[in-house]
N, C-alpha and C positions, 0 to 999 in steps of 0.2 A: 374218626375223631381228629386224626392228624390232618386230614384234608380240610376239615372245617377250620382248624387253627391256622393252617397255611393260607386259606382264603381270607380269613380275618386279618392276618398280618399284611397280606398283599393289599387289601382294601385300605388299611391304615397307611401303608407306604405310599400308595397313589394319592389318597385323599390329602395327606400331609403336604405333598408337593403342590397339589392343586390349590389348597387353601392359602399357603404362603405366597404362591405366585399371584393369586387373585388379590390378596391384600396389597402386595407390592405394586402390581400393575394399576389397580384402581387408585391407590394413593398417588402414584406418579402422574397418571393422567389427570386426576382431580387437581393436583397442584399446578399442572401446566395450564389447565383451563381456567383455574382461579387467577393465575398470574396474567393471562391474556385478558380476561374479563375485568380484572381490577384496574387495568390501564384506563378504563373509562372514568375512574374516580380519582386518578392521580392529580387532576386539576384542582380538586379540593385541597390537596396538600400543598401543591406548588404555588397556586395563585391565590388561595384563600386562607392559607395558614392553618388548615385543619391538622390536628395532631396525628402522629403515626398510630397511636393507640386507637383513636376513634376510627381511623381509616381501616385498620385491620379488623376491628370489631364490626364495622359496617359491611365490608366485603366478605368477612367470614360467615355472615348469615346466608350467603349464597351457596356455600359449599354443599349442604344437603341436597339442593336441587341439582348440582353437578353430578353428585354420586348417583342419584336416582336415574339420570340419563345414561351415565357411563356404565353402570354395573352390569346390565345384560350384555353389552358389547364386550366388556372385559371378561365376562364368563366364557363367551365364545373363544376369545383370543387365548385364554389360559388353557381351556380344554383342548383346543386344537394344538397348541404348542407342546404341552406336556405329553399328550398321547402320541404326537408325531415324534417327539424325542424318544419316548419309550419304544416306539416301533423302530426308529433308526438304530437304537442300541440293542435291538433284538430281544428286549425284555418282553414285549408283547408276544413274540414267537415262543419264548420259553413258557410264559403263562398259559398260552394255548396248548402247548405240549403237555403241561401239567393237568390239563382237562378243564380249564376255565372256559366257559361259554362267553359269547359276546355280551350277554346281560351281566354276567359276573364281572367282566372287565369294565362294564359301563357303570357299575354301581357307585363308585366314588364320585364320578362326574355327575350322576343324577342326584346324589346327595348334595353336592356342591350347588347344583342348579336350584334344588329345593331351598337351600339356605339363601341363595340370591333372591329367590321369589319372596321369601318371608321378609328379608331385609328391604326389598323393593316396595312391598306393600306397606311396611311400617314407615318408609320414607314418604311415599306418595300420598298416603292416607292421613298421616298425622304430623310427621316431622317437617316435611317441606312446606305445607300450608302455614304451620306455626312460624317457621323461620322466615318465610317470605313476608308474612304479616309484620313481624318485627323489623325486617329490612325496610319495607315501605314506610312504616311508621317512623323509623329512625331517619330515613332519607327525607321524609316530609318535615320532620322537626328541624333538620339541618337547614332546609331551604326556607322555611317559614318562620322559625323562631330563633335560629342561631345565625342567620345570614347577616344580621346587623353587626355581630361581633367579628365578622370576617372582613370588615372594611379594610381596604388597602390604601396606602398613601398614594395620591396622584392618580387614582383609578376611579372611574365612574362605575359604581357598584349598583347593578339593577337588582334590587331586593324583590320586586315583583314587576308585573307588566306596567303598573301605574306609579311606581315609586323608585326613584333613582337618587343615590346619595354620593356626593364627592367630598373627599377629605384631603386637604393640601398636605398636612403632616400630622404626626401623632407623637406627643411627648412621652418620655419614659414612664411618667406616672399615669398614662392613659388619657391625658387631655387631648382633645381633637382641636386642630387649628384650621381655619379657613374652610368652613363647612358650607356646602350648597346642597339643598334638598329640593328636588322637583317632585311635587306631590299632586298626582292627578287622580287620586282615589275618589274624591268628590267631583263628579262630572260638572257640577254647577259652580264650583269654586276651585279651579285649577290654580295652584299656588307655587311660587318659587320662593324659597326661604334661604336667606344668607345670614351667616353668623360668624363672629370673629373666633369663637371657641365654643366648646361643648364637652359633654362627657356622657358615655353610655351608661344606662341604668337598666335594671330589670323590673318590668311592670307586671301586673297580674296576668296579662294576656301575652306577654312576650317582651322583647327589648324595646326600650325607649331611649331617646336622646334628649338631654337637657341642653338647650341652646342659650348662649349668653351674648348680649350686645349684638343684635342683628335686626333684620327687617324681613317683612313678609309682603310679597308683591302678588296682587291678583288683578285680573282684568274683569271689569264689570261688563257682563254680557249685554246688558240693556243699553248702557250709555257708551260702552267701548273704551272708557277711561281706565287708566292704570291706577289702582289704589295701592298705596304703600303705607304699611304699618310698622313702625319701629318698636322695638321692645328691649328691655334689659334682661329678661329671662322668659323662656318659653320651652315647653316640653312637648315633644311630638312622639306619637306611637309609631314605631317602625314596623309593626306587625301588619302583614297583609290581611286586612280585615275581611276581604272578600273570600279568602280561602280558610280563615280561621273562625268565621262566624258560624260554621257548621263543622261536623266531624268529617274526617278524611274519608273519602269514598273508598270502599274496599274493592280490591281487584279480584277477578275470578280465580286467580291462582291461590288466593288466601282462604277461599271458602272451604268448608268441610264437605265431605262426601254427601251427607244428607241434604245440605243446602244446594248442591249441584244437581242432584237427582230430583229434587222438588224445588225448582227455582222460583223465587218471589222477586221478579224484576218488573220494572215499569214498562220496558220495551219488550213486546212479545217476540220480536225478531231475535232477541238474544237467548230465548229459551232453548232452541236446539243446540247452541254453542255450549251452554252450561251442562246440559244433559250429556252431550258428547264428551265434555271434559271429565265428567264423573266416570263414564264408561272407560275412558282412556286411562284414568288412574287405576282402575281395576284390571284392565287388560294388559297394559304395558309391562309390568313385572313378569308376566307369564312368558314373555319372549325369551327369557333366560333359559327355560327348558327347551324351547325350540332351537335356539342357537346351540345349546350343548348337544342336542341330538344330531343336528347337522354336522357338527365337528366330529362326533363319534362315528357317524355313518361314513364320513370321509376317510377316517383312519382305519376303522375296524372292518369295513366291508371290502370285498374284492380279495384278490390273491396277493400274497406278500411278494415284493420285489426287492432283490438284494441291494440295488443301488437307489432304492426309493423312487418316489414319483411326485412331481410337482403338479400334476394335473388335478388330482382329487383335492388337495388343499386349495388350489386356486379356484376350483369350482365351488368349494365350500365358502370361500371368502366372497365370491360373486353372488352366491345365494343369500348370504347374510346381508350384503349391501342391497340386493334387490328387495329383501324383506324390509329394510329400513325405508327405502324409497316408497314401496307400496304402503307401508304403515303411515307415512306422512300423507300420502294421497288419500288413504281411507279416513284419516282423522279430519282432513279438510272437507271431504264429501259428507262425513257424518255430522260435522258441525253445521253444514248447510241443510241437510235433510236427515233426520234421525232414522229414516227407513234404511239407511246404510249402516246402522250400528251392528247388525249381524255380520256384515263383511269385515268390520273392524275386529270383531272377535275371531272370525274365521282366519284372517291373515296372521293372527297372533299364534294360534295353536295348530293350524292345519299343517304347516311345514314340519313341525316336530312330530306330529302324529304319523305323517307319511314316512319320515326317516326312521322313526321307531318301529313301525310296522315292517319296513323293508329290512331293518337290521336284526330284529328279534323274531321275525316270522319263521325262519328255518328252525330255530330252537323250539318255538312253540309247536310247530308241526311234529318235530321229533319227540317232544314231550307227550303228545297225544298217541304217538305210535309206540314209544318205549318209555313209559312214565317212570320206571325205577331208575334207568340209566340217566334220564334227564334230571332227576332229582339229585343224583350224585354230582352231575356236571355243574349244576347251579350252585 
C-alpha cells in the first residue's frame, strides 16, 4: 500500500514538472514564431494605416497552426530536459533503488505525450482549419473590401491588378484632394479619371468614391481618338469586381478531414495532395509519443554515469531531427503518389515502437519469468 502511494506521488511529482515545462516552452516558442511571422503583415500597419487591434486579430488567427507544429517538438524537448535533470540530480537513481521499473519511471512522460496527441488532433482536425479559414477570409476582405480606405497621401495605391488610385492630400474631415484613378477593369474601355476632390463611401459590394469636378479620359480603340468627358459628380466602385463576383476560393488548409479524404476537386491531379493532407493531419500528432519514447530511451537506457553523458542526448536530438526530415520527405512523396501513405504512417510510429520495445523489453521478459515480483515493481 505504501509503495503504491509512493509511486503515485512520484508520478505526480514528475508529471507536474513536465506539464509546467511543456506549457512554458510551447508558449515561448509560439510567441517567437508568431513574432517572426507577423513581420510579414507589419506593412499593413506602417504603410496602409491598419489599426494595431486589427493587426493583432489577424495575426492571432495563425497561432493555433503554430502550436500544432511546435507541440510534438516541445514534448520531446521537455521530456529530454526534465528526465536528464532528474538523472543529473540522482533522483532517477533513487527511484530505481526504490524499485521503480523503466515503465513506472516513464508513465508521467507517456501521459504527457498522450495529452499532446489529444491536443494535437483537436488542433489539426478542428481548430486549425477553422482559424485558417477565418484568417484567409479576414485577409481577403482587407485586400478587396478595405483597401480603398487605406489610401495614403502621395502614394499610388494598387487596389487590384487593374485598378490604381492616387490621392494628393486628405483633409481632416476625410475629403480627398487631387484624385487620379486608372481603371482598366473593363478591357474595352480603359479609363483615366481625374477629379479635384472626392469622398469615400460604402457601397453594397464594398467601398466607392464620390468624385467631384473632374474628367474621364478614354481612348476609342476603333478610331484611336481620345475621348474626354467632364462631370460635376461621378461615383466609382473601387471593389475588385473580378475577385468579388464570386466567393473566395477555399484553401486546402481550411478543408475538413472528410473533405480531404473524399476530395471533390476539378483538377484530378490535386486529389493525391488532398488525401495526403488528410492522412498528415491524422498522423502528425502521433509523433509526440515517438519523440517522447526517443527521449526516454536516451535517458533511462544504459548504465548510470556519475559525470553524465552528452552522447545519448545528442543521439536523441539527431534522431528527432532525422524524423522531422524524413517526415517532410514522406509528406512530399505521399502528396505525389498515395501509394506512399503507409510509409507516412510508418515513419510516424515506428521509431517510438522501436525505442519502447528496447526500453521496456527487459521488464516484459522479467514479468513473464517472475510475474509476482514484476507486478510489485510496476
